[in-house]
OpenMM code with the backbone's topology and positions (N, CA, C; nanometers):
from openmm import Vec3, app, unit

residues = "UNK UNK UNK UNK UNK UNK UNK UNK UNK UNK UNK UNK UNK UNK UNK UNK UNK UNK UNK UNK UNK UNK UNK UNK UNK UNK UNK UNK UNK UNK UNK UNK UNK UNK UNK UNK UNK UNK UNK UNK UNK UNK UNK UNK UNK UNK UNK UNK UNK UNK UNK UNK UNK UNK UNK UNK UNK UNK UNK UNK UNK UNK UNK UNK UNK UNK UNK UNK UNK UNK UNK UNK UNK UNK UNK UNK UNK UNK UNK UNK UNK UNK UNK UNK UNK UNK UNK UNK UNK UNK UNK UNK UNK UNK UNK UNK UNK UNK UNK UNK UNK UNK UNK UNK UNK UNK UNK UNK UNK UNK UNK UNK UNK UNK UNK UNK UNK UNK UNK UNK UNK UNK UNK UNK UNK UNK UNK UNK UNK UNK UNK UNK UNK UNK".split()
positions = [
    Vec3(1.9052, -1.6577, -1.8661),
    Vec3(1.7899, -1.7322, -1.8183),
    Vec3(1.6772, -1.6338, -1.7878),
    Vec3(1.5596, -1.6589, -1.8400),
    Vec3(1.4446, -1.5714, -1.8221),
    Vec3(1.3834, -1.5915, -1.6837),
    Vec3(1.3343, -1.4810, -1.6273),
    Vec3(1.2670, -1.4867, -1.4981),
    Vec3(1.1252, -1.5378, -1.5198),
    Vec3(1.0839, -1.6410, -1.4420),
    Vec3(0.9479, -1.6926, -1.4611),
    Vec3(0.8445, -1.5868, -1.4235),
    Vec3(0.7351, -1.5857, -1.4999),
    Vec3(0.6277, -1.4904, -1.4759),
    Vec3(0.5437, -1.5340, -1.3573),
    Vec3(0.4969, -1.4361, -1.2817),
    Vec3(0.4136, -1.4621, -1.1651),
    Vec3(0.2727, -1.4987, -1.2109),
    Vec3(0.2252, -1.6148, -1.1692),
    Vec3(0.0900, -1.6567, -1.2086),
    Vec3(-0.0135, -1.5845, -1.1229),
    Vec3(-0.1358, -1.5778, -1.1735),
    Vec3(-0.2442, -1.5155, -1.0980),
    Vec3(-0.2688, -1.5890, -0.9668),
    Vec3(-0.2540, -1.7206, -0.9699),
    Vec3(-0.2746, -1.8004, -0.8482),
    Vec3(-0.1707, -1.7630, -0.7437),
    Vec3(-0.0456, -1.7534, -0.7841),
    Vec3(0.0625, -1.7196, -0.6916),
    Vec3(0.0458, -1.5761, -0.6401),
    Vec3(0.0045, -1.4850, -0.7291),
    Vec3(-0.0170, -1.3457, -0.6890),
    Vec3(-0.1257, -1.3390, -0.5808),
    Vec3(-0.2370, -1.4108, -0.6020),
    Vec3(-0.3446, -1.4117, -0.5017),
    Vec3(-0.2965, -1.4731, -0.3706),
    Vec3(-0.2138, -1.5744, -0.3807),
    Vec3(-0.1573, -1.6386, -0.2615),
    Vec3(-0.0717, -1.5380, -0.1829),
    Vec3(0.0085, -1.4596, -0.2537),
    Vec3(0.0920, -1.3571, -0.1887),
    Vec3(0.0029, -1.2476, -0.1293),
    Vec3(-0.0990, -1.2043, -0.2038),
    Vec3(-0.1906, -1.1007, -0.1531),
    Vec3(-0.2609, -1.1473, -0.0260),
    Vec3(-0.3039, -1.2738, -0.0240),
    Vec3(-0.3690, -1.3284, 0.0960),
    Vec3(-0.2718, -1.3323, 0.2135),
    Vec3(-0.1474, -1.3713, 0.1855),
    Vec3(-0.0461, -1.3767, 0.2916),
    Vec3(-0.0153, -1.2364, 0.3438),
    Vec3(-0.0175, -1.1373, 0.2558),
    Vec3(0.0080, -0.9999, 0.2981),
    Vec3(-0.0985, -0.9513, 0.3960),
    Vec3(-0.2207, -0.9983, 0.3802),
    Vec3(-0.3294, -0.9572, 0.4695),
    Vec3(-0.3085, -1.0092, 0.6114),
    Vec3(-0.2386, -1.1216, 0.6233),
    Vec3(-0.2153, -1.1798, 0.7562),
    Vec3(-0.0987, -1.1132, 0.8274),
    Vec3(-0.0192, -1.0378, 0.7532),
    Vec3(0.0931, -0.9674, 0.8139),
    Vec3(0.2228, -1.0443, 0.7998),
    Vec3(0.3294, -0.9845, 0.8468),
    Vec3(0.4610, -1.0449, 0.8361),
    Vec3(0.5518, -0.9584, 0.7512),
    Vec3(0.6810, -0.9787, 0.7681),
    Vec3(0.7759, -0.9004, 0.6909),
    Vec3(0.7870, -0.9569, 0.5495),
    Vec3(0.8415, -0.8770, 0.4617),
    Vec3(0.8619, -0.9204, 0.3235),
    Vec3(0.9502, -1.0442, 0.3199),
    Vec3(1.0554, -1.0446, 0.3993),
    Vec3(1.1485, -1.1587, 0.4031),
    Vec3(1.0783, -1.2861, 0.4505),
    Vec3(0.9975, -1.2743, 0.5580),
    Vec3(0.9261, -1.3915, 0.6119),
    Vec3(0.8280, -1.4478, 0.5094),
    Vec3(0.7537, -1.3587, 0.4457),
    Vec3(0.6548, -1.4041, 0.3481),
    Vec3(0.7214, -1.4662, 0.2256),
    Vec3(0.8317, -1.4061, 0.1808),
    Vec3(0.9034, -1.4604, 0.0649),
    Vec3(0.9523, -1.6017, 0.0944),
    Vec3(1.0099, -1.6215, 0.2119),
    Vec3(1.0592, -1.7548, 0.2495),
    Vec3(0.9438, -1.8543, 0.2604),
    Vec3(0.8360, -1.8125, 0.3202),
    Vec3(0.7196, -1.8993, 0.3408),
    Vec3(0.6570, -1.9415, 0.2074),
    Vec3(0.6531, -1.8480, 0.1106),
    Vec3(0.5849, -1.8747, -0.0156),
    Vec3(0.6778, -1.9215, -0.1268),
    Vec3(0.8086, -1.9201, -0.0997),
    Vec3(0.9043, -1.9668, -0.1996),
    Vec3(0.9209, -1.8727, -0.3174),
    Vec3(0.9163, -1.7442, -0.2903),
    Vec3(0.9381, -1.6432, -0.3949),
    Vec3(1.0421, -1.5448, -0.3449),
    Vec3(1.0833, -1.4554, -0.4315),
    Vec3(1.1839, -1.3571, -0.3900),
    Vec3(1.1183, -1.2455, -0.3084),
    Vec3(1.2024, -1.1764, -0.2329),
    Vec3(1.1536, -1.0618, -0.1557),
    Vec3(1.1022, -0.9528, -0.2496),
    Vec3(1.1677, -0.9366, -0.3644),
    Vec3(1.1250, -0.8379, -0.4630),
    Vec3(0.9841, -0.8667, -0.5140),
    Vec3(0.9542, -0.9957, -0.5335),
    Vec3(0.8206, -1.0338, -0.5804),
    Vec3(0.7153, -0.9964, -0.4768),
    Vec3(0.7431, -1.0284, -0.3500),
    Vec3(0.6491, -0.9934, -0.2425),
    Vec3(0.6328, -0.8424, -0.2355),
    Vec3(0.7449, -0.7711, -0.2453),
    Vec3(0.7408, -0.6252, -0.2392),
    Vec3(0.6598, -0.5665, -0.3549),
    Vec3(0.6801, -0.6210, -0.4752),
    Vec3(0.6044, -0.5735, -0.5913),
    Vec3(0.4551, -0.6007, -0.5770),
    Vec3(0.4199, -0.7174, -0.5262),
    Vec3(0.2785, -0.7497, -0.5067),
    Vec3(0.2198, -0.6600, -0.3985),
    Vec3(0.2981, -0.6375, -0.2915),
    Vec3(0.2513, -0.5499, -0.1830),
    Vec3(0.2215, -0.4100, -0.2369),
    Vec3(0.3112, -0.3562, -0.3165),
    Vec3(0.2934, -0.2226, -0.3732),
    Vec3(0.1742, -0.2206, -0.4680),
    Vec3(0.1630, -0.3227, -0.5519),
    Vec3(0.0510, -0.3305, -0.6460),
    Vec3(-0.0821, -0.3472, -0.5756),
    Vec3(-0.0863, -0.4293, -0.4704),
    Vec3(-0.2108, -0.4509, -0.3954),
    Vec3(-0.2517, -0.3224, -0.3266),
    Vec3(-0.1547, -0.2529, -0.2689),
    Vec3(-0.1856, -0.1261, -0.2021),
    Vec3(-0.2391, -0.0265, -0.3029),
    Vec3(-0.1722, -0.0205, -0.4198),
    Vec3(-0.2127, 0.0768, -0.5214),
    Vec3(-0.3530, 0.0478, -0.5720),
    Vec3(-0.3846, -0.0787, -0.5983),
    Vec3(-0.5184, -0.1101, -0.6499),
    Vec3(-0.6245, -0.0851, -0.5444),
    Vec3(-0.5938, -0.1109, -0.4174),
    Vec3(-0.6877, -0.0814, -0.3096),
    Vec3(-0.7092, 0.0681, -0.2982),
    Vec3(-0.6015, 0.1442, -0.3054),
    Vec3(-0.6112, 0.2904, -0.2951),
    Vec3(-0.6875, 0.3480, -0.4145),
    Vec3(-0.6652, 0.2937, -0.5320),
    Vec3(-0.7372, 0.3389, -0.6511),
    Vec3(-0.8866, 0.3141, -0.6331),
    Vec3(-0.9228, 0.1978, -0.5813),
    Vec3(-1.0645, 0.1672, -0.5586),
    Vec3(-1.1252, 0.2647, -0.4576),
    Vec3(-1.0503, 0.2951, -0.3501),
    Vec3(-1.0987, 0.3912, -0.2501),
    Vec3(-1.1188, 0.5290, -0.3124),
    Vec3(-1.0232, 0.5733, -0.3929),
    Vec3(-1.0321, 0.7047, -0.4561),
    Vec3(-1.1465, 0.7113, -0.5572),
    Vec3(-1.1670, 0.6019, -0.6304),
    Vec3(-1.2785, 0.5991, -0.7253),
    Vec3(-1.4125, 0.6106, -0.6515),
    Vec3(-1.4218, 0.5491, -0.5357),
    Vec3(-1.5441, 0.5579, -0.4559),
    Vec3(-1.5648, 0.7022, -0.4078),
    Vec3(-1.4573, 0.7678, -0.3638),
    Vec3(-1.4673, 0.9075, -0.3207),
    Vec3(-1.5094, 0.9984, -0.4354),
    Vec3(-1.4544, 0.9756, -0.5533),
    Vec3(-1.4911, 1.0565, -0.6694),
    Vec3(-1.6400, 1.0377, -0.6997),
    Vec3(-1.6882, 0.9143, -0.6882),
    Vec3(-1.8297, 0.8869, -0.7118),
    Vec3(-1.9168, 0.9623, -0.6113),
    Vec3(-1.8770, 0.9609, -0.4849),
    Vec3(-1.9525, 1.0326, -0.3817),
    Vec3(-1.9513, 1.1825, -0.4079),
    Vec3(-1.8356, 1.2350, -0.4444),
    Vec3(-1.8251, 1.3778, -0.4715),
    Vec3(-1.9092, 1.4181, -0.5920),
    Vec3(-1.9156, 1.3332, -0.6921),
    Vec3(-1.9978, 1.3667, -0.8084),
    Vec3(-2.1450, 1.3669, -0.7701),
    Vec3(-2.1857, 1.2834, -0.6719),
    Vec3(-2.3232, 1.2872, -0.6222),
    Vec3(-2.3507, 1.4206, -0.5544),
    Vec3(-2.2558, 1.4713, -0.4758),
    Vec3(-2.2729, 1.5987, -0.4069),
    Vec3(-2.2763, 1.7146, -0.5052),
    Vec3(-2.2118, 1.6986, -0.6185),
    Vec3(-2.2111, 1.8034, -0.7208),
    Vec3(-2.3538, 1.8324, -0.7678),
    Vec3(-2.4396, 1.7337, -0.7649),
    Vec3(-2.5772, 1.7490, -0.8102),
    Vec3(-2.6651, 1.8202, -0.7068),
    Vec3(-2.6222, 1.8273, -0.5820),
    Vec3(-2.7023, 1.8899, -0.4772),
    Vec3(-2.6947, 2.0411, -0.4923),
    Vec3(-2.8080, 2.1042, -0.4972),
    Vec3(-2.8148, 2.2489, -0.5088),
    Vec3(-2.8535, 2.3082, -0.3744),
    Vec3(-2.7923, 2.4165, -0.3400),
    Vec3(-2.8208, 2.4832, -0.2137),
    Vec3(-2.9342, 2.5832, -0.2347),
    Vec3(-3.0374, 2.5744, -0.1518),
    Vec3(-3.1506, 2.6664, -0.1593),
    Vec3(-3.1589, 2.7419, -0.0279),
    Vec3(-3.1552, 2.8742, -0.0325),
    Vec3(-3.1635, 2.9514, 0.0907),
    Vec3(-3.2966, 2.9261, 0.1626),
    Vec3(-3.2896, 2.9196, 0.2942),
    Vec3(-3.4107, 2.9024, 0.3745),
    Vec3(-3.4639, 3.0394, 0.4119),
    Vec3(-3.5939, 3.0519, 0.4111),
    Vec3(-3.6545, 3.1760, 0.4567),
    Vec3(-3.6819, 3.1665, 0.6056),
    Vec3(-3.5931, 3.2223, 0.6868),
    Vec3(-3.6091, 3.2177, 0.8315),
    Vec3(-3.6414, 3.3586, 0.8800),
    Vec3(-3.7590, 3.3761, 0.9433),
    Vec3(-3.7920, 3.5113, 0.9914),
    Vec3(-3.6948, 3.5543, 1.1006),
    Vec3(-3.6580, 3.6795, 1.0960),
    Vec3(-3.5615, 3.7330, 1.1915),
    Vec3(-3.6243, 3.8515, 1.2647),
    Vec3(-3.6299, 3.8436, 1.3982),
    Vec3(-3.6818, 3.9540, 1.4797),
    Vec3(-3.5691, 4.0047, 1.5675),
    Vec3(-3.5416, 4.1318, 1.5574),
    Vec3(-3.4350, 4.1913, 1.6375),
    Vec3(-3.4849, 4.2117, 1.7800),
    Vec3(-3.4021, 4.1785, 1.8762),
    Vec3(-3.4331, 4.1999, 2.0173),
    Vec3(-3.4045, 4.3465, 2.0499),
    Vec3(-3.5052, 4.4200, 2.1039),
    Vec3(-3.4824, 4.5621, 2.1321),
    Vec3(-3.3836, 4.5844, 2.2459),
    Vec3(-3.3681, 4.4860, 2.3348),
    Vec3(-3.2712, 4.5024, 2.4440),
    Vec3(-3.1325, 4.4664, 2.3924),
    Vec3(-3.0341, 4.5358, 2.4444),
    Vec3(-2.8975, 4.5089, 2.4009),
    Vec3(-2.8287, 4.4208, 2.5044),
    Vec3(-2.7510, 4.3273, 2.4578),
    Vec3(-2.6765, 4.2375, 2.5450),
    Vec3(-2.5280, 4.2533, 2.5146),
    Vec3(-2.4481, 4.2330, 2.6157),
    Vec3(-2.3039, 4.2338, 2.5933),
    Vec3(-2.2571, 4.0901, 2.5777),
    Vec3(-2.2962, 4.0326, 2.4701),
    Vec3(-2.2589, 3.8944, 2.4412),
    Vec3(-2.2458, 3.8799, 2.2904),
    Vec3(-2.1729, 3.7794, 2.2517),
    Vec3(-2.1562, 3.7501, 2.1105),
    Vec3(-2.2019, 3.6058, 2.0879),
    Vec3(-2.2991, 3.5856, 1.9991),
    Vec3(-2.3407, 3.4473, 1.9734),
    Vec3(-2.2294, 3.3721, 1.9016),
    Vec3(-2.2090, 3.2525, 1.9437),
    Vec3(-2.1048, 3.1686, 1.8852),
    Vec3(-2.1679, 3.0345, 1.8521),
    Vec3(-2.1616, 2.9951, 1.7295),
    Vec3(-2.2234, 2.8705, 1.6850),
    Vec3(-2.1163, 2.7810, 1.6239),
    Vec3(-2.1247, 2.6541, 1.6538),
    Vec3(-2.0286, 2.5592, 1.5994),
    Vec3(-2.1048, 2.4497, 1.5265),
    Vec3(-2.0684, 2.4274, 1.4052),
    Vec3(-2.1279, 2.3187, 1.3280),
    Vec3(-2.0169, 2.2423, 1.2578),
    Vec3(-1.9884, 2.1220, 1.3051),
    Vec3(-1.8820, 2.0447, 1.2412),
    Vec3(-1.9104, 1.8959, 1.2545),
    Vec3(-1.8430, 1.8181, 1.1716),
    Vec3(-1.8476, 1.6725, 1.1811),
    Vec3(-1.9908, 1.6207, 1.1727),
    Vec3(-2.0647, 1.6648, 1.0729),
    Vec3(-2.2077, 1.6358, 1.0646),
    Vec3(-2.2394, 1.4982, 1.0067),
    Vec3(-2.1531, 1.4392, 0.9292),
    Vec3(-2.1736, 1.3060, 0.8712),
    Vec3(-2.3068, 1.2948, 0.7973),
    Vec3(-2.3398, 1.3938, 0.7154),
    Vec3(-2.4691, 1.3944, 0.6479),
    Vec3(-2.4854, 1.2799, 0.5483),
    Vec3(-2.3746, 1.2209, 0.5055),
    Vec3(-2.3826, 1.1141, 0.4061),
    Vec3(-2.3936, 0.9748, 0.4667),
    Vec3(-2.3950, 0.9640, 0.5996),
    Vec3(-2.4016, 0.8323, 0.6622),
    Vec3(-2.5450, 0.7874, 0.6816),
    Vec3(-2.5628, 0.6544, 0.6878),
    Vec3(-2.6946, 0.5961, 0.7097),
    Vec3(-2.6874, 0.5043, 0.8303),
    Vec3(-2.7827, 0.5225, 0.9232),
    Vec3(-2.7948, 0.4339, 1.0388),
    Vec3(-2.9309, 0.3669, 1.0255),
    Vec3(-2.9302, 0.2354, 1.0128),
    Vec3(-3.0532, 0.1593, 0.9943),
    Vec3(-3.1235, 0.1397, 1.1279),
    Vec3(-3.2492, 0.1811, 1.1346),
    Vec3(-3.3280, 0.1710, 1.2572),
    Vec3(-3.3394, 0.0254, 1.3038),
    Vec3(-3.3546, -0.0665, 1.2097),
    Vec3(-3.3683, -0.2080, 1.2448),
    Vec3(-3.2400, -0.2594, 1.3104),
    Vec3(-3.1266, -0.2189, 1.2576),
    Vec3(-2.9982, -0.2625, 1.3135),
    Vec3(-2.9754, -0.2053, 1.4535),
    Vec3(-3.0428, -0.0949, 1.4848),
    Vec3(-3.0271, -0.0284, 1.6151),
    Vec3(-3.1454, -0.0585, 1.7084),
    Vec3(-3.2192, -0.1662, 1.6766),
    Vec3(-3.3361, -0.2059, 1.7574),
    Vec3(-3.4338, -0.0905, 1.7753),
    Vec3(-3.4483, -0.0087, 1.6742),
    Vec3(-3.5431, 0.1020, 1.6775),
    Vec3(-3.5013, 0.2187, 1.7642),
    Vec3(-3.3796, 0.2165, 1.8194),
    Vec3(-3.3347, 0.3218, 1.9102),
    Vec3(-3.2703, 0.4397, 1.8381),
    Vec3(-3.2317, 0.4207, 1.7128),
    Vec3(-3.1648, 0.5278, 1.6408),
    Vec3(-3.1860, 0.5071, 1.4911),
    Vec3(-3.1891, 0.6165, 1.4184),
    Vec3(-3.1981, 0.6117, 1.2727),
    Vec3(-3.1358, 0.7391, 1.2191),
    Vec3(-3.0794, 0.7306, 1.1008),
    Vec3(-3.0186, 0.8491, 1.0399),
    Vec3(-3.0069, 0.8256, 0.8906),
    Vec3(-3.0464, 0.9250, 0.8148),
    Vec3(-3.0312, 0.9212, 0.6695),
    Vec3(-3.0279, 1.0653, 0.6182),
    Vec3(-3.0285, 1.0829, 0.4871),
    Vec3(-3.0156, 1.2154, 0.4290),
    Vec3(-3.1338, 1.3059, 0.4669),
    Vec3(-3.2542, 1.2493, 0.4749),
    Vec3(-3.3704, 1.3311, 0.5133),
    Vec3(-3.3597, 1.3800, 0.6575),
    Vec3(-3.3183, 1.2919, 0.7481),
    Vec3(-3.3009, 1.3313, 0.8887),
    Vec3(-3.1898, 1.4353, 0.8981),
    Vec3(-3.0819, 1.4151, 0.8232),
    Vec3(-2.9717, 1.5120, 0.8235),
    Vec3(-3.0218, 1.6478, 0.7768),
    Vec3(-3.1002, 1.6499, 0.6695),
    Vec3(-3.1541, 1.7754, 0.6165),
    Vec3(-3.2390, 1.8457, 0.7227),
    Vec3(-3.3248, 1.7705, 0.7937),
    Vec3(-3.4093, 1.8293, 0.8984),
    Vec3(-3.3238, 1.8877, 1.0106),
    Vec3(-3.2208, 1.8161, 1.0492),
    Vec3(-3.1349, 1.8638, 1.1576),
    Vec3(-3.0576, 1.9898, 1.1183),
    Vec3(-3.0105, 1.9946, 0.9951),
    Vec3(-2.9387, 2.1135, 0.9481),
    Vec3(-3.0342, 2.2327, 0.9449),
    Vec3(-3.1560, 2.2090, 0.8974),
    Vec3(-3.2559, 2.3162, 0.8943),
    Vec3(-3.2841, 2.3676, 1.0354),
    Vec3(-3.3055, 2.2763, 1.1287),
    Vec3(-3.3315, 2.3146, 1.2680),
    Vec3(-3.2136, 2.3914, 1.3252),
    Vec3(-3.0935, 2.3461, 1.2967),
    Vec3(-2.9726, 2.4121, 1.3454),
    Vec3(-2.9707, 2.5586, 1.3037),
    Vec3(-2.9963, 2.5841, 1.1747),
    Vec3(-2.9884, 2.7216, 1.1269),
    Vec3(-3.1068, 2.8066, 1.1733),
    Vec3(-3.2232, 2.7469, 1.1856),
    Vec3(-3.3366, 2.8230, 1.2390),
    Vec3(-3.3084, 2.8648, 1.3833),
    Vec3(-3.2555, 2.7732, 1.4625),
    Vec3(-3.2210, 2.8061, 1.6017),
    Vec3(-3.1059, 2.9068, 1.6065),
    Vec3(-3.0128, 2.8951, 1.5150),
    Vec3(-2.9009, 2.9878, 1.5092),
    Vec3(-2.9520, 3.1297, 1.4865),
    Vec3(-3.0461, 3.1452, 1.3952),
    Vec3(-3.1025, 3.2772, 1.3683),
    Vec3(-3.1721, 3.3298, 1.4933),
    Vec3(-3.2447, 3.2433, 1.5663),
    Vec3(-3.3101, 3.2853, 1.6887),
    Vec3(-3.2084, 3.3337, 1.7930),
    Vec3(-3.1019, 3.2589, 1.8103),
    Vec3(-2.9988, 3.2955, 1.9086),
    Vec3(-2.9337, 3.4285, 1.8694),
    Vec3(-2.9046, 3.4457, 1.7424),
    Vec3(-2.8452, 3.5707, 1.6969),
    Vec3(-2.9427, 3.6859, 1.7239),
    Vec3(-3.0710, 3.6621, 1.7024),
    Vec3(-3.1707, 3.7647, 1.7296),
    Vec3(-3.1783, 3.8019, 1.8765),
    Vec3(-3.1559, 3.7080, 1.9647),
    Vec3(-3.1606, 3.7346, 2.1082),
    Vec3(-3.0434, 3.8238, 2.1498),
    Vec3(-2.9257, 3.7994, 2.0936),
    Vec3(-2.8073, 3.8736, 2.1358),
    Vec3(-2.7677, 3.9803, 2.0367),
] * unit.nanometer
topology = app.Topology()
chain = topology.addChain("A")
for resn in residues:
    res = topology.addResidue(resn, chain)
    for name in ("N", "CA", "C"):
        topology.addAtom(name, app.Element.getBySymbol(name[0]), res)
């Protein structure tokens, strides 16, 4: 006896049920299919979601590939006095690719690639100044 093929309608029904949660056994009983069918759909749904996420990351990375780094000309003046200190600068978690819409924030905040670029520039200009002091 041949195993009946899973219809697209039934597959979508299982995928929707998976979003609500529940064990494979509970969902199989509720939907009138085997546990293996639910498990296969769960694995396939996860894989297709993960593939979509990875494709989006690849697209973002290819956008960054086009960005060229240009050195900034920051004047440097050495401080004639000597200090017993070491400048320490931390730059992490910058989120340069995120966008914050000013309208959505009632005009209290905004962020985009241009603002990120200005902030990075300011960071390094100030860093050079601090290094010059110490």
